[in-house]
MDTraj code that builds the backbone (N, CA, C; nanometers):
import mdtraj as md
import numpy as np

residues = "MET PRO ALA ARG ILE LYS ASP LEU VAL VAL ASP ALA ALA ASP HIS GLN ALA LEU ALA ASP TRP TRP CYS ALA ALA LEU GLY TYR GLU ARG ARG ARG PRO LEU GLY GLN PRO PRO PRO PRO ALA GLU TRP ALA VAL ALA ILE HIS HIS PRO GLN ASP ALA GLY PRO VAL ILE TRP PHE THR PRO VAL PRO ASP PRO ALA ALA GLY ARG ASN ARG VAL ARG PHE ASP VAL TRP GLY ASP THR GLY GLU PHE LEU ALA LEU GLY ALA THR MET VAL ARG ARG HIS ASP GLU ASP THR GLY TRP ASP VAL LEU ALA ASP PRO GLU GLY ASN GLU PHE GLY VAL PHE ALA PRO ARG SER PRO GLY LEU HIS LEU SER GLY GLY ARG THR THR PRO".split()
xyz = np.array([
    [-2.3495, 0.5453, -1.1852],
    [-2.2805, 0.5683, -1.0850],
    [-2.1230, 0.5517, -1.1169],
    [-2.0285, 0.6370, -1.0850],
    [-1.8955, 0.6220, -1.1137],
    [-1.8280, 0.5043, -1.0276],
    [-1.7232, 0.4432, -1.0896],
    [-1.6600, 0.3370, -1.0261],
    [-1.5778, 0.3961, -0.9073],
    [-1.5356, 0.3189, -0.8095],
    [-1.4473, 0.3640, -0.7047],
    [-1.3433, 0.2619, -0.6886],
    [-1.2234, 0.3023, -0.6503],
    [-1.1158, 0.2042, -0.6296],
    [-1.1418, 0.1314, -0.5055],
    [-1.1323, -0.0038, -0.5152],
    [-1.1490, -0.0942, -0.4004],
    [-1.0092, -0.1327, -0.3344],
    [-0.9172, -0.1663, -0.4100],
    [-0.7827, -0.1942, -0.3592],
    [-0.6818, -0.1576, -0.4523],
    [-0.5622, -0.1632, -0.4149],
    [-0.4460, -0.1500, -0.5196],
    [-0.3720, -0.2765, -0.5080],
    [-0.3203, -0.3174, -0.6141],
    [-0.2420, -0.4563, -0.6218],
    [-0.1070, -0.4328, -0.6835],
    [-0.0031, -0.4756, -0.6210],
    [0.1305, -0.4683, -0.6645],
    [0.1836, -0.6040, -0.6817],
    [0.2371, -0.6447, -0.7902],
    [0.3082, -0.7677, -0.8137],
    [0.4559, -0.7505, -0.7586],
    [0.4999, -0.8615, -0.7017],
    [0.6331, -0.8546, -0.6362],
    [0.6970, -0.9922, -0.6384],
    [0.8321, -0.9878, -0.6604],
    [0.9093, -1.1055, -0.6495],
    [0.9104, -1.1627, -0.5026],
    [0.9450, -1.0681, -0.4099],
    [0.9373, -1.1037, -0.2540],
    [0.8137, -1.0280, -0.1967],
    [0.7010, -1.0703, -0.2138],
    [0.5791, -0.9905, -0.1789],
    [0.5712, -0.9770, -0.0332],
    [0.6297, -1.0697, 0.0476],
    [0.6313, -1.0641, 0.1979],
    [0.7172, -0.9457, 0.2443],
    [0.8296, -0.9386, 0.1826],
    [0.9255, -0.8311, 0.2185],
    [0.8814, -0.6903, 0.1717],
    [0.8253, -0.6828, 0.0518],
    [0.7703, -0.5547, 0.0079],
    [0.6552, -0.5091, 0.0777],
    [0.5742, -0.5989, 0.1216],
    [0.4629, -0.5531, 0.1994],
    [0.5034, -0.5033, 0.3331],
    [0.6026, -0.5719, 0.3942],
    [0.6639, -0.5063, 0.5242],
    [0.7356, -0.3829, 0.4960],
    [0.7996, -0.3598, 0.3938],
    [0.8633, -0.2380, 0.3584],
    [0.7596, -0.1276, 0.3487],
    [0.6440, -0.1359, 0.2766],
    [0.5452, -0.0458, 0.2541],
    [0.4742, -0.0248, 0.3855],
    [0.4545, -0.1206, 0.4732],
    [0.3937, -0.0976, 0.6055],
    [0.4756, 0.0009, 0.6889],
    [0.6042, -0.0179, 0.6808],
    [0.6995, 0.0750, 0.7595],
    [0.6954, 0.2192, 0.6979],
    [0.6857, 0.2231, 0.5606],
    [0.6957, 0.3526, 0.4922],
    [0.5667, 0.4287, 0.5080],
    [0.4543, 0.3603, 0.5079],
    [0.3222, 0.4270, 0.5113],
    [0.2403, 0.4209, 0.6446],
    [0.3030, 0.3574, 0.7378],
    [0.2360, 0.3371, 0.8731],
    [0.1183, 0.2483, 0.8602],
    [0.1256, 0.1540, 0.7666],
    [0.0184, 0.0565, 0.7531],
    [0.0527, -0.0733, 0.8223],
    [-0.0465, -0.1592, 0.8362],
    [-0.0330, -0.2960, 0.9034],
    [-0.0847, -0.3947, 0.8126],
    [-0.0375, -0.5272, 0.8369],
    [-0.0920, -0.6379, 0.7650],
    [-0.2368, -0.6594, 0.8009],
    [-0.3218, -0.6800, 0.7096],
    [-0.4686, -0.6955, 0.7364],
    [-0.4862, -0.8547, 0.7529],
    [-0.5466, -0.8864, 0.8801],
    [-0.5641, -1.0267, 0.8985],
    [-0.7093, -1.0239, 0.9740],
    [-0.7799, -1.1317, 0.9293],
    [-0.9177, -1.1481, 1.0022],
    [-0.8918, -1.1842, 1.1501],
    [-0.9673, -1.1185, 1.2376],
    [-0.9509, -1.1411, 1.3743],
    [-0.9796, -1.2821, 1.4136],
    [-0.8892, -1.3372, 1.4930],
    [-0.8965, -1.4734, 1.5433],
    [-0.8406, -1.5805, 1.4415],
    [-0.7959, -1.5338, 1.3320],
    [-0.7474, -1.6318, 1.2304],
    [-0.5963, -1.6381, 1.2281],
    [-0.5385, -1.7512, 1.1986],
    [-0.3981, -1.7668, 1.2018],
    [-0.3444, -1.6797, 1.0707],
    [-0.2264, -1.6498, 1.0753],
    [-0.1641, -1.5950, 0.9467],
    [-0.1907, -1.6866, 0.8325],
    [-0.2092, -1.6253, 0.7148],
    [-0.2246, -1.7160, 0.5901],
    [-0.0855, -1.7783, 0.5487],
    [-0.0943, -1.8721, 0.4606],
    [0.0444, -1.9295, 0.4281],
    [0.1299, -1.8212, 0.3512],
    [0.2508, -1.8418, 0.3604],
    [0.3437, -1.7366, 0.3048],
    [0.3304, -1.7107, 0.1604],
    [0.2910, -1.8129, 0.0788],
    [0.2699, -1.7976, -0.0641],
    [0.1508, -1.7189, -0.1057],
    [0.0621, -1.6983, -0.0151],
    [-0.0634, -1.6282, -0.0499],
    [-0.0288, -1.4735, -0.0627],
    [-0.1081, -1.4050, -0.1272],
    [-0.0942, -1.2580, -0.1336],
    [-0.1139, -1.1828, 0.0030],
    [-0.0445, -1.0804, 0.0257],
    [-0.0374, -1.0026, 0.1528],
    [-0.1251, -0.8797, 0.1402],
    [-0.2274, -0.8438, 0.2161],
    [-0.2967, -0.7203, 0.2204],
    [-0.2359, -0.6469, 0.3269],
    [-0.2237, -0.5103, 0.3117],
    [-0.1969, -0.4198, 0.4149],
    [-0.2971, -0.3017, 0.4108],
    [-0.3219, -0.2414, 0.5384],
    [-0.4146, -0.1268, 0.5399],
    [-0.3664, -0.0304, 0.6434],
    [-0.4146, 0.0872, 0.6315],
    [-0.4019, 0.1867, 0.7272],
    [-0.4810, 0.1549, 0.8625],
    [-0.4211, 0.1671, 0.9742],
    [-0.4935, 0.1249, 1.1109],
    [-0.6190, 0.1895, 1.1261],
    [-0.6328, 0.3001, 1.0774],
    [-0.7703, 0.3809, 1.0875],
    [-0.8383, 0.3864, 0.9544],
    [-0.8053, 0.2987, 0.8577],
    [-0.8733, 0.2926, 0.7347],
    [-0.8770, 0.4308, 0.6583],
    [-0.7591, 0.5062, 0.6679],
    [-0.7354, 0.6350, 0.6232],
    [-0.6792, 0.6241, 0.4715],
    [-0.6768, 0.5039, 0.4166],
    [-0.6270, 0.4873, 0.2842],
    [-0.6659, 0.3607, 0.2267],
    [-0.6250, 0.3294, 0.0984],
    [-0.6763, 0.2082, 0.0413],
    [-0.6055, 0.0899, 0.0904],
    [-0.6739, -0.0281, 0.0775],
    [-0.5990, -0.1588, 0.1008],
    [-0.5010, -0.1751, -0.0111],
    [-0.3796, -0.2264, 0.0179],
    [-0.2864, -0.2548, -0.0878],
    [-0.2510, -0.4057, -0.0783],
    [-0.2571, -0.4762, -0.1914],
    [-0.2159, -0.6014, -0.1892],
    [-0.0919, -0.6383, -0.2601],
    [-0.0132, -0.7254, -0.2155],
    [0.1168, -0.7496, -0.2684],
    [0.1128, -0.9084, -0.3156],
    [0.1188, -0.9269, -0.4394],
    [0.0972, -1.0650, -0.4973],
    [0.2269, -1.1157, -0.5443],
    [0.2611, -1.2467, -0.5089],
    [0.3813, -1.3070, -0.5674],
    [0.3651, -1.3284, -0.7167],
    [0.4818, -1.2943, -0.7782],
    [0.4971, -1.3246, -0.9286],
    [0.6375, -1.3741, -0.9381],
    [0.6594, -1.4779, -1.0338],
    [0.7851, -1.5361, -1.0538],
    [0.8833, -1.4582, -1.1379],
    [0.8283, -1.3759, -1.2211],
    [0.9214, -1.3133, -1.3169],
    [0.9402, -1.1559, -1.2707],
    [1.0562, -1.1062, -1.2905],
    [1.0906, -0.9772, -1.2416],
    [1.0048, -0.8695, -1.3343],
    [0.9913, -0.7481, -1.2820],
    [0.9320, -0.6437, -1.3510],
    [1.0141, -0.6001, -1.4820],
    [0.9559, -0.5769, -1.5852],
    [1.0222, -0.5429, -1.7104],
    [0.9862, -0.3981, -1.7448],
    [1.0813, -0.3046, -1.7407],
    [1.0523, -0.1728, -1.7704],
    [0.9963, -0.0910, -1.6614],
    [0.9515, 0.0218, -1.6842],
    [0.9044, 0.1143, -1.5876],
    [0.7587, 0.0872, -1.5587],
    [0.7230, 0.0817, -1.4354],
    [0.5881, 0.0531, -1.3864],
    [0.4859, 0.1572, -1.4466],
    [0.3556, 0.1242, -1.4773],
    [0.2647, 0.2171, -1.5255],
    [0.1822, 0.2681, -1.4301],
    [0.1829, 0.2272, -1.3084],
    [0.0981, 0.2871, -1.2064],
    [0.1968, 0.3021, -1.0913],
    [0.1905, 0.4154, -1.0194],
    [0.2772, 0.4388, -0.9139],
    [0.2055, 0.5023, -0.7997],
    [0.2581, 0.4910, -0.6823],
    [0.1951, 0.5608, -0.5592],
    [0.2533, 0.7100, -0.5613],
    [0.1773, 0.7987, -0.5241],
    [0.2367, 0.9415, -0.5023],
    [0.1950, 0.9639, -0.3537],
    [0.2981, 0.9974, -0.2663],
    [0.2826, 1.0134, -0.1301],
    [0.3342, 1.1404, -0.0765],
    [0.2630, 1.1889, 0.0319],
    [0.3246, 1.3050, 0.1070],
    [0.4284, 1.2526, 0.2077],
    [0.5398, 1.3116, 0.1948],
    [0.6406, 1.2605, 0.2998],
    [0.7720, 1.3214, 0.2846],
    [0.8679, 1.2696, 0.3556],
    [1.0032, 1.3121, 0.3564],
    [1.0954, 1.2270, 0.2828],
    [1.1457, 1.2784, 0.1751],
    [1.2458, 1.1909, 0.0783],
    [1.3473, 1.1319, 0.1701],
    [1.4058, 1.2022, 0.2507],
    [1.5170, 1.1417, 0.3285],
    [1.4747, 1.0316, 0.4237],
    [1.3595, 1.0267, 0.4724],
    [1.3094, 0.9138, 0.5599],
    [1.2817, 0.7949, 0.4734],
    [1.2278, 0.8165, 0.3488],
    [1.2147, 0.6948, 0.2581],
    [1.3499, 0.6430, 0.2176],
    [1.4443, 0.7270, 0.1776],
    [1.5808, 0.6795, 0.1611],
    [1.6434, 0.6053, 0.2757],
    [1.6212, 0.6529, 0.3942],
    [1.6682, 0.5818, 0.5078],
    [1.6055, 0.4319, 0.5250],
    [1.4815, 0.4153, 0.4819],
    [1.4204, 0.2978, 0.4797],
    [1.4686, 0.1940, 0.3711],
    [1.5429, 0.2546, 0.2866],
    [1.5984, 0.1653, 0.1713],
    [1.5511, 0.1993, 0.0356],
    [1.4703, 0.3014, 0.0173],
    [1.4285, 0.3434, -0.1190],
    [1.5592, 0.4018, -0.1888],
    [1.5450, 0.4086, -0.3264],
    [1.6555, 0.4669, -0.3970],
    [1.6049, 0.5882, -0.4760],
    [1.6921, 0.6838, -0.4884],
    [1.6557, 0.8028, -0.5696],
    [1.6624, 0.7741, -0.7145],
    [1.5538, 0.8137, -0.7825],
    [1.5428, 0.7984, -0.9270],
    [1.5606, 0.9311, -0.9937],
    [1.4924, 1.0391, -0.9464],
    [1.5070, 1.1680, -0.9963],
    [1.4616, 1.2642, -0.8861],
    [1.5488, 1.3756, -0.8582],
    [1.5131, 1.4775, -0.7717],
    [1.4227, 1.5766, -0.8444],
    [1.3428, 1.6386, -0.7472],
    [1.2644, 1.7508, -0.8128],
    [1.3523, 1.8578, -0.8728],
    [1.2874, 1.9294, -0.9654],
    [1.3585, 2.0429, -1.0210],
    [1.2591, 2.1518, -1.0568],
    [1.2906, 2.2423, -1.1397],
    [1.2038, 2.3639, -1.1688],
    [1.0824, 2.3150, -1.2405],
    [1.0916, 2.2006, -1.3163],
    [0.9876, 2.1470, -1.3879],
    [0.8952, 2.0459, -1.3193],
    [0.9391, 1.9828, -1.2106],
    [0.8603, 1.8814, -1.1356],
    [0.8722, 1.9242, -0.9935],
    [0.7736, 1.9207, -0.9165],
    [0.7859, 1.9533, -0.7821],
    [0.7826, 1.8453, -0.6811],
    [0.8229, 1.7272, -0.7267],
    [0.8353, 1.6090, -0.6460],
    [0.9581, 1.5186, -0.6792],
    [0.9966, 1.4435, -0.5809],
    [1.1086, 1.3431, -0.6064],
    [1.0560, 1.2232, -0.6570],
    [1.1194, 1.1459, -0.7325],
    [1.0784, 1.0157, -0.7754],
    [1.1802, 0.9086, -0.7218],
    [1.1221, 0.8173, -0.6410],
    [1.2121, 0.7243, -0.5745],
    [1.1666, 0.5838, -0.6213],
    [1.2330, 0.4827, -0.5844],
    [1.2069, 0.3449, -0.6079],
    [1.1985, 0.2605, -0.4749],
    [1.1134, 0.1705, -0.4672],
    [1.1008, 0.0821, -0.3505],
    [1.2077, -0.0212, -0.3630],
    [1.2253, -0.1056, -0.2667],
    [1.3374, -0.2161, -0.2841],
    [1.3186, -0.2980, -0.4084],
    [1.2051, -0.3141, -0.4785],
    [1.1844, -0.3928, -0.5854],
    [1.1884, -0.3050, -0.7122],
    [1.2130, -0.1751, -0.6957],
    [1.2348, -0.0981, -0.8088],
    [1.1042, -0.0259, -0.8651],
    [0.9939, -0.0446, -0.7834],
    [0.8752, 0.0254, -0.8237],
    [0.8876, 0.1649, -0.7801],
    [0.8651, 0.2563, -0.8860],
    [0.8764, 0.4048, -0.8699],
    [0.7645, 0.4553, -0.8012],
    [0.7873, 0.5660, -0.7117],
    [0.6810, 0.6370, -0.6529],
    [0.7206, 0.7775, -0.6275],
    [0.6176, 0.8701, -0.6303],
    [0.6501, 1.0152, -0.6168],
    [0.6488, 1.0560, -0.4727],
    [0.7326, 1.1393, -0.4334],
    [0.7358, 1.1954, -0.2951],
    [0.7142, 1.3406, -0.3003],
    [0.6124, 1.3956, -0.2458],
    [0.5746, 1.5332, -0.2390],
    [0.6048, 1.5817, -0.0907],
    [0.6448, 1.7091, -0.0906],
    [0.6796, 1.7604, 0.0553],
    [0.5498, 1.7679, 0.1235],
    [0.5450, 1.7479, 0.2567],
    [0.4237, 1.7611, 0.3345],
    [0.3611, 1.8980, 0.3057],
    [0.2303, 1.9093, 0.3197],
    [0.1584, 2.0332, 0.2989],
    [0.1615, 2.1259, 0.4127],
    [0.1882, 2.0738, 0.5395],
    [0.1828, 2.1531, 0.6616],
    [0.3263, 2.1727, 0.7087],
    [0.3631, 2.2940, 0.7509],
    [0.5017, 2.3136, 0.8053],
    [0.5100, 2.2228, 0.9206],
    [0.6378, 2.1617, 0.9297],
    [0.6731, 2.0715, 1.0380],
    [0.6047, 1.9353, 1.0340],
    [0.5304, 1.9066, 0.9359],
    [0.4696, 1.7762, 0.9222],
    [0.5760, 1.6690, 0.8627],
    [0.5891, 1.5593, 0.9361],
    [0.7013, 1.4557, 0.8911],
    [0.6585, 1.3205, 0.9187],
    [0.7153, 1.2238, 0.8687],
    [0.6876, 1.0762, 0.8877],
    [0.7524, 1.0443, 1.0245],
    [0.6678, 0.9685, 1.1040],
    [0.7211, 0.9075, 1.2185],
    [0.6779, 0.7679, 1.2293],
    [0.7710, 0.6718, 1.2012],
    [0.7290, 0.5234, 1.2016],
    [0.6266, 0.5170, 1.0927],
    [0.6373, 0.5979, 0.9849],
    [0.5512, 0.5778, 0.8704],
    [0.4150, 0.6659, 0.8897],
    [0.3956, 0.7173, 1.0010],
    [0.2696, 0.8047, 1.0255],
    [0.3130, 0.9504, 1.0216],
    [0.2231, 1.0353, 0.9628],
    [0.2585, 1.1776, 0.9771],
    [0.2272, 1.2263, 1.0986],
    [0.3095, 1.3253, 1.1502],
    [0.2966, 1.3854, 1.2769],
    [0.3370, 1.5227, 1.2668],
    [0.2692, 1.6178, 1.3506],
    [0.3102, 1.7586, 1.3493],
    [0.4391, 1.7678, 1.4241],
])
top = md.Topology()
chain = top.add_chain()
for i, resn in enumerate(residues, 1):
    res = top.add_residue(resn, chain, resSeq=i)
    for name in ("N", "CA", "C"):
        top.add_atom(name, md.element.get_by_symbol(name[0]), res)
traj = md.Trajectory(xyz[None], top)
């Protein structure tokens, strides 16, 4: 049987802030067990899509900054301008050789942004809407 991805894990200097940034960008929410208090701030943070339409993403605290380019990145359907408005930075605009923009989140993790597949589809509070 082939393996399946269970979760994605991202190391971060400020894991709390980065988890919140990706929640806003993707329309995700922090995952907490029902009836349980929030975990201590130093623990890893799990975020998920409210309708489980994507993988769980964990943000783990690490003391040292990232060195060099990340080897795994998110590729997302969305609007580059909306990610930039949330605080992403442009790394490379699409051109005739690549059909996507490369941006970086607030901690410098690169991600690819592809134009939405349906006309008029855009991000609204992190969720795609027609």
